[in-house]
C-alpha positions, 0 to 999 in steps of 0.5 A: 186431507182430502175433500169430500165429493160435495166439497170438490164439486162446490169448489169446482163450481165456485172456481169456474163461476169466478173465472167466468165472471172475471172474463166477463168483467175484463170484456166490460172494462174493455168496452168502457174504453172504446168509443161507440165507433170503435165497438163496430170497427173491424180491420178487414172483411174477414175479421169481426168487430167487438160488437159482432164478437159479442153477438156471436158469444151471446148466440152461443151462450143462449144455444148451448145453455138453454134446456141443456138436458133436453136438447142439443146445445146447437139449437135448430133455430140458431143462426150461427152465420147470422151472428157474424153479421153486424145487426147491432146498432149501438152500444146500448143494444150491444150491452143488452145482447151481451147481458142476455147471453150471460144471464142464460149462462149463469142461470144454468150454471147456478142451477147445477147440482153435484149430480149434474156435473157428470151427466151427459149433454150433447153439443152438435150431437157429440156427448159431453159431461157437463164439466166438459161442456163448462170447460169447453165454453171457458176456452171458447169465451176466453178466446173471444174475450182475448180477441176483444181485448186485442182489438181494443189495444190496437185501437187505443194504442198508448191510451189503452188502460191495462186490465192486469198488472202493467208492464215493469210494475 
């Protein structure tokens, strides 16, 4: 039995939204395990803190998912290098930055219709289908959330509470 076109696009959108929500929730459960000081810790000058990764992800989401059909995903007013400077001052501000990016992303994701999924959009002047752009961001956000979790695991040591099935269970 084959799915109709509409069923495939609906299932795709349901699935990717669920995966993005899972990733967002993993990061948030990680934030909850860290002290405010730990959110801003970084191992060396060439590495990022959790708060800086959050700032970068949010900047990326806002740039990529605002006016995607009318403008390039790399907005001229985006200061990507500035995203890697720690200008966030506390946990609450970090959460505001985090939620703003996800709000823009999910609002755009929820607005897509079936016919939008194969439309061309541009990221850094390179054409992508909307599906390809979604998959590109799935990779990008998962990469950074993995970094956030890894930083937290290093900081928490044996006090880390796993987000998935614990080993040997």
